[in-house]
PyMOL Python script that loads the backbone (N, CA, C, O; Angstrom):
from pymol import cmd

cmd.read_pdbstr("""\
ATOM      1  N   MET A   1       0.814  -1.193   0.000  1.00  0.00           N
ATOM      2  CA  MET A   1       0.000   0.000   0.000  1.00  0.00           C
ATOM      3  C   MET A   1       0.858   1.257   0.000  1.00  0.00           C
ATOM      4  O   MET A   1       0.555   2.229  -0.692  1.00  0.00           O
ATOM      5  N   ALA A   2       1.925   1.227   0.780  1.00  0.00           N
ATOM      6  CA  ALA A   2       2.796   2.401   0.850  1.00  0.00           C
ATOM      7  C   ALA A   2       3.547   2.600  -0.460  1.00  0.00           C
ATOM      8  O   ALA A   2       3.737   3.735  -0.895  1.00  0.00           O
ATOM      9  N   ILE A   3       3.973   1.517  -1.090  1.00  0.00           N
ATOM     10  CA  ILE A   3       4.706   1.624  -2.351  1.00  0.00           C
ATOM     11  C   ILE A   3       3.802   2.203  -3.437  1.00  0.00           C
ATOM     12  O   ILE A   3       4.227   3.053  -4.219  1.00  0.00           O
ATOM     13  N   GLU A   4       2.569   1.742  -3.479  1.00  0.00           N
ATOM     14  CA  GLU A   4       1.623   2.218  -4.486  1.00  0.00           C
ATOM     15  C   GLU A   4       0.957   3.533  -4.078  1.00  0.00           C
ATOM     16  O   GLU A   4       0.202   4.118  -4.854  1.00  0.00           O
ATOM     17  N   GLN A   5       1.233   3.986  -2.880  1.00  0.00           N
ATOM     18  CA  GLN A   5       0.658   5.207  -2.326  1.00  0.00           C
ATOM     19  C   GLN A   5      -0.867   5.184  -2.377  1.00  0.00           C
ATOM     20  O   GLN A   5      -1.511   6.177  -2.716  1.00  0.00           O
ATOM     21  N   GLN A   6      -1.414   4.048  -2.038  1.00  0.00           N
ATOM     22  CA  GLN A   6      -2.863   3.889  -1.955  1.00  0.00           C
ATOM     23  C   GLN A   6      -3.178   3.435  -0.538  1.00  0.00           C
ATOM     24  O   GLN A   6      -3.124   2.244  -0.230  1.00  0.00           O
ATOM     25  N   PHE A   7      -3.505   4.385   0.311  1.00  0.00           N
ATOM     26  CA  PHE A   7      -3.746   4.089   1.705  1.00  0.00           C
ATOM     27  C   PHE A   7      -5.239   3.861   1.940  1.00  0.00           C
ATOM     28  O   PHE A   7      -6.074   4.560   1.366  1.00  0.00           O
ATOM     29  N   PRO A   8      -5.573   2.888   2.779  1.00  0.00           N
ATOM     30  CA  PRO A   8      -6.975   2.601   3.051  1.00  0.00           C
ATOM     31  C   PRO A   8      -7.628   3.733   3.835  1.00  0.00           C
ATOM     32  O   PRO A   8      -6.964   4.475   4.560  1.00  0.00           O
ATOM     33  N   ASN A   9      -8.930   3.845   3.675  1.00  0.00           N
ATOM     34  CA  ASN A   9      -9.685   4.876   4.373  1.00  0.00           C
ATOM     35  C   ASN A   9      -9.983   4.508   5.819  1.00  0.00           C
ATOM     36  O   ASN A   9     -10.234   5.386   6.644  1.00  0.00           O
ATOM     37  N   SER A  10      -9.957   3.217   6.133  1.00  0.00           N
ATOM     38  CA  SER A  10     -10.285   2.788   7.487  1.00  0.00           C
ATOM     39  C   SER A  10      -9.557   1.487   7.816  1.00  0.00           C
ATOM     40  O   SER A  10      -9.104   0.781   6.914  1.00  0.00           O
ATOM     41  N   PRO A  11      -9.445   1.171   9.094  1.00  0.00           N
ATOM     42  CA  PRO A  11      -8.850  -0.119   9.484  1.00  0.00           C
ATOM     43  C   PRO A  11      -9.665  -1.304   8.975  1.00  0.00           C
ATOM     44  O   PRO A  11      -9.115  -2.379   8.738  1.00  0.00           O
ATOM     45  N   ASP A  12     -10.965  -1.115   8.808  1.00  0.00           N
ATOM     46  CA  ASP A  12     -11.805  -2.192   8.288  1.00  0.00           C
ATOM     47  C   ASP A  12     -11.345  -2.627   6.896  1.00  0.00           C
ATOM     48  O   ASP A  12     -11.361  -3.817   6.580  1.00  0.00           O
ATOM     49  N   ALA A  13     -10.941  -1.675   6.073  1.00  0.00           N
ATOM     50  CA  ALA A  13     -10.462  -1.994   4.721  1.00  0.00           C
ATOM     51  C   ALA A  13      -9.228  -2.875   4.778  1.00  0.00           C
ATOM     52  O   ALA A  13      -9.074  -3.783   3.961  1.00  0.00           O
ATOM     53  N   VAL A  14      -8.348  -2.617   5.733  1.00  0.00           N
ATOM     54  CA  VAL A  14      -7.131  -3.423   5.885  1.00  0.00           C
ATOM     55  C   VAL A  14      -7.498  -4.851   6.266  1.00  0.00           C
ATOM     56  O   VAL A  14      -6.925  -5.800   5.732  1.00  0.00           O
ATOM     57  N   ILE A  15      -8.440  -5.012   7.176  1.00  0.00           N
ATOM     58  CA  ILE A  15      -8.843  -6.352   7.613  1.00  0.00           C
ATOM     59  C   ILE A  15      -9.492  -7.114   6.460  1.00  0.00           C
ATOM     60  O   ILE A  15      -9.260  -8.314   6.314  1.00  0.00           O
ATOM     61  N   HIS A  16     -10.292  -6.448   5.649  1.00  0.00           N
ATOM     62  CA  HIS A  16     -10.885  -7.105   4.479  1.00  0.00           C
ATOM     63  C   HIS A  16      -9.796  -7.526   3.491  1.00  0.00           C
ATOM     64  O   HIS A  16      -9.883  -8.605   2.904  1.00  0.00           O
ATOM     65  N   MET A  17      -8.781  -6.694   3.303  1.00  0.00           N
ATOM     66  CA  MET A  17      -7.666  -7.065   2.418  1.00  0.00           C
ATOM     67  C   MET A  17      -6.938  -8.293   2.941  1.00  0.00           C
ATOM     68  O   MET A  17      -6.578  -9.183   2.171  1.00  0.00           O
ATOM     69  N   ILE A  18      -6.722  -8.341   4.248  1.00  0.00           N
ATOM     70  CA  ILE A  18      -6.042  -9.487   4.856  1.00  0.00           C
ATOM     71  C   ILE A  18      -6.845 -10.758   4.614  1.00  0.00           C
ATOM     72  O   ILE A  18      -6.278 -11.785   4.243  1.00  0.00           O
ATOM     73  N   ALA A  19      -8.151 -10.700   4.819  1.00  0.00           N
ATOM     74  CA  ALA A  19      -8.994 -11.882   4.597  1.00  0.00           C
ATOM     75  C   ALA A  19      -8.917 -12.337   3.141  1.00  0.00           C
ATOM     76  O   ALA A  19      -8.872 -13.537   2.870  1.00  0.00           O
ATOM     77  N   ASN A  20      -8.900 -11.394   2.210  1.00  0.00           N
ATOM     78  CA  ASN A  20      -8.786 -11.754   0.790  1.00  0.00           C
ATOM     79  C   ASN A  20      -7.448 -12.397   0.474  1.00  0.00           C
ATOM     80  O   ASN A  20      -7.399 -13.384  -0.259  1.00  0.00           O
ATOM     81  N   PHE A  21      -6.357 -11.856   1.014  1.00  0.00           N
ATOM     82  CA  PHE A  21      -5.042 -12.436   0.775  1.00  0.00           C
ATOM     83  C   PHE A  21      -4.931 -13.834   1.373  1.00  0.00           C
ATOM     84  O   PHE A  21      -4.332 -14.721   0.764  1.00  0.00           O
ATOM     85  N   VAL A  22      -5.496 -14.037   2.548  1.00  0.00           N
ATOM     86  CA  VAL A  22      -5.468 -15.365   3.170  1.00  0.00           C
ATOM     87  C   VAL A  22      -6.196 -16.370   2.292  1.00  0.00           C
ATOM     88  O   VAL A  22      -5.723 -17.493   2.115  1.00  0.00           O
ATOM     89  N   GLN A  23      -7.338 -15.981   1.741  1.00  0.00           N
ATOM     90  CA  GLN A  23      -8.084 -16.887   0.865  1.00  0.00           C
ATOM     91  C   GLN A  23      -7.302 -17.198  -0.406  1.00  0.00           C
ATOM     92  O   GLN A  23      -7.304 -18.340  -0.866  1.00  0.00           O
ATOM     93  N   MET A  24      -6.636 -16.202  -0.978  1.00  0.00           N
ATOM     94  CA  MET A  24      -5.854 -16.441  -2.196  1.00  0.00           C
ATOM     95  C   MET A  24      -4.659 -17.348  -1.926  1.00  0.00           C
ATOM     96  O   MET A  24      -4.391 -18.258  -2.710  1.00  0.00           O
ATOM     97  N   TRP A  25      -3.940 -17.117  -0.836  1.00  0.00           N
ATOM     98  CA  TRP A  25      -2.764 -17.906  -0.519  1.00  0.00           C
ATOM     99  C   TRP A  25      -3.122 -19.319  -0.088  1.00  0.00           C
ATOM    100  O   TRP A  25      -2.300 -20.227  -0.213  1.00  0.00           O
ATOM    101  N   ALA A  26      -4.325 -19.520   0.413  1.00  0.00           N
ATOM    102  CA  ALA A  26      -4.738 -20.848   0.871  1.00  0.00           C
ATOM    103  C   ALA A  26      -4.662 -21.866  -0.259  1.00  0.00           C
ATOM    104  O   ALA A  26      -4.376 -23.037  -0.008  1.00  0.00           O
ATOM    105  N   ASP A  27      -4.908 -21.454  -1.479  1.00  0.00           N
ATOM    106  CA  ASP A  27      -4.856 -22.380  -2.614  1.00  0.00           C
ATOM    107  C   ASP A  27      -3.464 -22.942  -2.860  1.00  0.00           C
ATOM    108  O   ASP A  27      -3.324 -23.987  -3.495  1.00  0.00           O
ATOM    109  N   LEU A  28      -2.436 -22.267  -2.368  1.00  0.00           N
ATOM    110  CA  LEU A  28      -1.068 -22.709  -2.596  1.00  0.00           C
ATOM    111  C   LEU A  28      -0.547 -23.645  -1.508  1.00  0.00           C
ATOM    112  O   LEU A  28       0.576 -24.141  -1.603  1.00  0.00           O
ATOM    113  N   LEU A  29      -1.343 -23.887  -0.491  1.00  0.00           N
ATOM    114  CA  LEU A  29      -0.904 -24.687   0.644  1.00  0.00           C
ATOM    115  C   LEU A  29      -1.299 -26.148   0.487  1.00  0.00           C
ATOM    116  O   LEU A  29      -2.079 -26.514  -0.391  1.00  0.00           O
ATOM    117  N   LYS A  30      -0.732 -26.978   1.373  1.00  0.00           N
ATOM    118  CA  LYS A  30      -1.124 -28.377   1.420  1.00  0.00           C
ATOM    119  C   LYS A  30      -2.569 -28.458   1.896  1.00  0.00           C
ATOM    120  O   LYS A  30      -3.088 -27.520   2.500  1.00  0.00           O
ATOM    121  N   GLU A  31      -3.211 -29.592   1.617  1.00  0.00           N
ATOM    122  CA  GLU A  31      -4.646 -29.743   1.885  1.00  0.00           C
ATOM    123  C   GLU A  31      -5.014 -29.456   3.342  1.00  0.00           C
ATOM    124  O   GLU A  31      -5.983 -28.741   3.596  1.00  0.00           O
ATOM    125  N   ASN A  32      -4.262 -29.996   4.302  1.00  0.00           N
ATOM    126  CA  ASN A  32      -4.575 -29.768   5.717  1.00  0.00           C
ATOM    127  C   ASN A  32      -4.448 -28.292   6.081  1.00  0.00           C
ATOM    128  O   ASN A  32      -5.307 -27.737   6.766  1.00  0.00           O
ATOM    129  N   ASP A  33      -3.377 -27.669   5.621  1.00  0.00           N
ATOM    130  CA  ASP A  33      -3.164 -26.256   5.912  1.00  0.00           C
ATOM    131  C   ASP A  33      -4.174 -25.384   5.177  1.00  0.00           C
ATOM    132  O   ASP A  33      -4.607 -24.355   5.695  1.00  0.00           O
ATOM    133  N   ARG A  34      -4.543 -25.795   3.979  1.00  0.00           N
ATOM    134  CA  ARG A  34      -5.509 -25.044   3.175  1.00  0.00           C
ATOM    135  C   ARG A  34      -6.841 -24.933   3.908  1.00  0.00           C
ATOM    136  O   ARG A  34      -7.447 -23.862   3.950  1.00  0.00           O
ATOM    137  N   ALA A  35      -7.289 -26.035   4.480  1.00  0.00           N
ATOM    138  CA  ALA A  35      -8.566 -26.033   5.209  1.00  0.00           C
ATOM    139  C   ALA A  35      -8.491 -25.101   6.416  1.00  0.00           C
ATOM    140  O   ALA A  35      -9.446 -24.378   6.700  1.00  0.00           O
ATOM    141  N   LYS A  36      -7.369 -25.115   7.122  1.00  0.00           N
ATOM    142  CA  LYS A  36      -7.207 -24.253   8.293  1.00  0.00           C
ATOM    143  C   LYS A  36      -7.203 -22.782   7.892  1.00  0.00           C
ATOM    144  O   LYS A  36      -7.808 -21.952   8.571  1.00  0.00           O
ATOM    145  N   MET A  37      -6.532 -22.458   6.805  1.00  0.00           N
ATOM    146  CA  MET A  37      -6.463 -21.066   6.359  1.00  0.00           C
ATOM    147  C   MET A  37      -7.830 -20.583   5.890  1.00  0.00           C
ATOM    148  O   MET A  37      -8.219 -19.451   6.176  1.00  0.00           O
ATOM    149  N   ARG A  38      -8.549 -21.418   5.184  1.00  0.00           N
ATOM    150  CA  ARG A  38      -9.893 -21.023   4.737  1.00  0.00           C
ATOM    151  C   ARG A  38     -10.824 -20.819   5.928  1.00  0.00           C
ATOM    152  O   ARG A  38     -11.651 -19.907   5.937  1.00  0.00           O
ATOM    153  N   GLU A  39     -10.679 -21.678   6.928  1.00  0.00           N
ATOM    154  CA  GLU A  39     -11.486 -21.528   8.136  1.00  0.00           C
ATOM    155  C   GLU A  39     -11.152 -20.207   8.852  1.00  0.00           C
ATOM    156  O   GLU A  39     -12.042 -19.508   9.335  1.00  0.00           O
ATOM    157  N   MET A  40      -9.875 -19.887   8.908  1.00  0.00           N
ATOM    158  CA  MET A  40      -9.458 -18.647   9.538  1.00  0.00           C
ATOM    159  C   MET A  40      -9.991 -17.438   8.766  1.00  0.00           C
ATOM    160  O   MET A  40     -10.474 -16.483   9.373  1.00  0.00           O
ATOM    161  N   ALA A  41      -9.910 -17.471   7.455  1.00  0.00           N
ATOM    162  CA  ALA A  41     -10.420 -16.374   6.634  1.00  0.00           C
ATOM    163  C   ALA A  41     -11.926 -16.236   6.792  1.00  0.00           C
ATOM    164  O   ALA A  41     -12.444 -15.121   6.834  1.00  0.00           O
ATOM    165  N   GLN A  42     -12.628 -17.348   6.880  1.00  0.00           N
ATOM    166  CA  GLN A  42     -14.083 -17.304   7.061  1.00  0.00           C
ATOM    167  C   GLN A  42     -14.454 -16.725   8.414  1.00  0.00           C
ATOM    168  O   GLN A  42     -15.382 -15.922   8.510  1.00  0.00           O
ATOM    169  N   SER A  43     -13.740 -17.122   9.464  1.00  0.00           N
ATOM    170  CA  SER A  43     -14.064 -16.587  10.785  1.00  0.00           C
ATOM    171  C   SER A  43     -13.747 -15.092  10.858  1.00  0.00           C
ATOM    172  O   SER A  43     -14.457 -14.345  11.530  1.00  0.00           O
ATOM    173  N   LEU A  44     -12.695 -14.652  10.177  1.00  0.00           N
ATOM    174  CA  LEU A  44     -12.374 -13.233  10.125  1.00  0.00           C
ATOM    175  C   LEU A  44     -13.463 -12.462   9.378  1.00  0.00           C
ATOM    176  O   LEU A  44     -13.866 -11.382   9.810  1.00  0.00           O
ATOM    177  N   SER A  45     -13.931 -13.002   8.279  1.00  0.00           N
ATOM    178  CA  SER A  45     -15.012 -12.371   7.519  1.00  0.00           C
ATOM    179  C   SER A  45     -16.304 -12.318   8.331  1.00  0.00           C
ATOM    180  O   SER A  45     -17.011 -11.311   8.317  1.00  0.00           O
ATOM    181  N   ASP A  46     -16.607 -13.403   9.037  1.00  0.00           N
ATOM    182  CA  ASP A  46     -17.801 -13.430   9.875  1.00  0.00           C
ATOM    183  C   ASP A  46     -17.710 -12.387  10.987  1.00  0.00           C
ATOM    184  O   ASP A  46     -18.690 -11.707  11.292  1.00  0.00           O
ATOM    185  N   TRP A  47     -16.540 -12.268  11.584  1.00  0.00           N
ATOM    186  CA  TRP A  47     -16.336 -11.279  12.647  1.00  0.00           C
ATOM    187  C   TRP A  47     -16.539  -9.861  12.117  1.00  0.00           C
ATOM    188  O   TRP A  47     -17.135  -9.020  12.789  1.00  0.00           O
ATOM    189  N   MET A  48     -16.043  -9.606  10.916  1.00  0.00           N
ATOM    190  CA  MET A  48     -16.186  -8.276  10.324  1.00  0.00           C
ATOM    191  C   MET A  48     -17.655  -7.962  10.042  1.00  0.00           C
ATOM    192  O   MET A  48     -18.066  -6.806  10.144  1.00  0.00           O
ATOM    193  N   LYS A  49     -18.441  -8.959   9.695  1.00  0.00           N
ATOM    194  CA  LYS A  49     -19.870  -8.735   9.438  1.00  0.00           C
ATOM    195  C   LYS A  49     -20.614  -8.371  10.718  1.00  0.00           C
ATOM    196  O   LYS A  49     -21.584  -7.613  10.681  1.00  0.00           O
ATOM    197  N   MET A  50     -20.162  -8.911  11.853  1.00  0.00           N
ATOM    198  CA  MET A  50     -20.859  -8.682  13.114  1.00  0.00           C
ATOM    199  C   MET A  50     -20.441  -7.375  13.801  1.00  0.00           C
ATOM    200  O   MET A  50     -21.239  -6.790  14.533  1.00  0.00           O
ATOM    201  N   LYS A  51     -19.227  -6.916  13.583  1.00  0.00           N
ATOM    202  CA  LYS A  51     -18.758  -5.734  14.292  1.00  0.00           C
ATOM    203  C   LYS A  51     -19.309  -4.458  13.674  1.00  0.00           C
ATOM    204  O   LYS A  51     -19.708  -4.431  12.510  1.00  0.00           O
ATOM    205  N   ALA A  52     -19.320  -3.414  14.471  1.00  0.00           N
ATOM    206  CA  ALA A  52     -19.770  -2.113  13.971  1.00  0.00           C
ATOM    207  C   ALA A  52     -18.712  -1.542  13.038  1.00  0.00           C
ATOM    208  O   ALA A  52     -17.522  -1.800  13.221  1.00  0.00           O
ATOM    209  N   CYS A  53     -19.124  -0.782  12.057  1.00  0.00           N
ATOM    210  CA  CYS A  53     -18.196  -0.162  11.122  1.00  0.00           C
ATOM    211  C   CYS A  53     -17.334   0.864  11.842  1.00  0.00           C
ATOM    212  O   CYS A  53     -17.773   1.517  12.789  1.00  0.00           O
ATOM    213  N   TYR A  54     -16.127   0.989  11.382  1.00  0.00           N
ATOM    214  CA  TYR A  54     -15.200   1.965  11.946  1.00  0.00           C
ATOM    215  C   TYR A  54     -15.626   3.363  11.534  1.00  0.00           C
ATOM    216  O   TYR A  54     -15.801   3.649  10.350  1.00  0.00           O
ATOM    217  N   THR A  55     -15.789   4.222  12.516  1.00  0.00           N
ATOM    218  CA  THR A  55     -16.105   5.621  12.257  1.00  0.00           C
ATOM    219  C   THR A  55     -15.084   6.469  12.998  1.00  0.00           C
ATOM    220  O   THR A  55     -15.081   6.506  14.228  1.00  0.00           O
ATOM    221  N   PRO A  56     -14.227   7.144  12.266  1.00  0.00           N
ATOM    222  CA  PRO A  56     -13.219   7.950  12.949  1.00  0.00           C
ATOM    223  C   PRO A  56     -13.849   9.137  13.671  1.00  0.00           C
ATOM    224  O   PRO A  56     -14.765   9.781  13.161  1.00  0.00           O
ATOM    225  N   TYR A  57     -13.344   9.408  14.854  1.00  0.00           N
ATOM    226  CA  TYR A  57     -13.819  10.557  15.611  1.00  0.00           C
ATOM    227  C   TYR A  57     -12.771  11.655  15.491  1.00  0.00           C
ATOM    228  O   TYR A  57     -11.682  11.556  16.055  1.00  0.00           O
ATOM    229  N   THR A  58     -13.109  12.678  14.766  1.00  0.00           N
ATOM    230  CA  THR A  58     -12.182  13.773  14.542  1.00  0.00           C
ATOM    231  C   THR A  58     -12.948  15.057  14.283  1.00  0.00           C
ATOM    232  O   THR A  58     -14.109  15.034  13.872  1.00  0.00           O
ATOM    233  N   ASP A  59     -12.290  16.159  14.525  1.00  0.00           N
ATOM    234  CA  ASP A  59     -12.913  17.449  14.217  1.00  0.00           C
ATOM    235  C   ASP A  59     -12.315  18.058  12.954  1.00  0.00           C
ATOM    236  O   ASP A  59     -12.561  19.220  12.631  1.00  0.00           O
ATOM    237  N   ILE A  60     -11.515  17.243  12.238  1.00  0.00           N
ATOM    238  CA  ILE A  60     -10.895  17.704  10.997  1.00  0.00           C
ATOM    239  C   ILE A  60     -11.870  17.421   9.857  1.00  0.00           C
ATOM    240  O   ILE A  60     -12.410  16.320   9.745  1.00  0.00           O
ATOM    241  N   GLU A  61     -12.082  18.414   9.029  1.00  0.00           N
ATOM    242  CA  GLU A  61     -12.966  18.262   7.892  1.00  0.00           C
ATOM    243  C   GLU A  61     -12.176  18.452   6.607  1.00  0.00           C
ATOM    244  O   GLU A  61     -11.422  19.416   6.475  1.00  0.00           O
ATOM    245  N   VAL A  62     -12.345  17.540   5.662  1.00  0.00           N
ATOM    246  CA  VAL A  62     -11.666  17.627   4.380  1.00  0.00           C
ATOM    247  C   VAL A  62     -12.576  18.357   3.415  1.00  0.00           C
ATOM    248  O   VAL A  62     -13.740  17.999   3.239  1.00  0.00           O
ATOM    249  N   LEU A  63     -12.023  19.389   2.791  1.00  0.00           N
ATOM    250  CA  LEU A  63     -12.799  20.192   1.833  1.00  0.00           C
ATOM    251  C   LEU A  63     -12.488  19.788   0.417  1.00  0.00           C
ATOM    252  O   LEU A  63     -13.046  20.353  -0.523  1.00  0.00           O
TER     253      LEU A  63
END
""", "prot")
cmd.dss("prot")
cmd.show_as("cartoon", "prot")
cmd.util.cbc("prot")
cmd.orient("prot")
């Protein structure tokens, strides 16, 4: 992200990116590890669905 100078708007975006990368990399693993990684990515996605969205508290306004 820093190299491409594309910074996420919220921490939630970073967590969604992590879940996507875990799912993509899971295909390259052995079968036992693949199942564990997919399970981890699914639980992370489920957790993100249940939590409240990140709302920054600031008095700075972008014009």
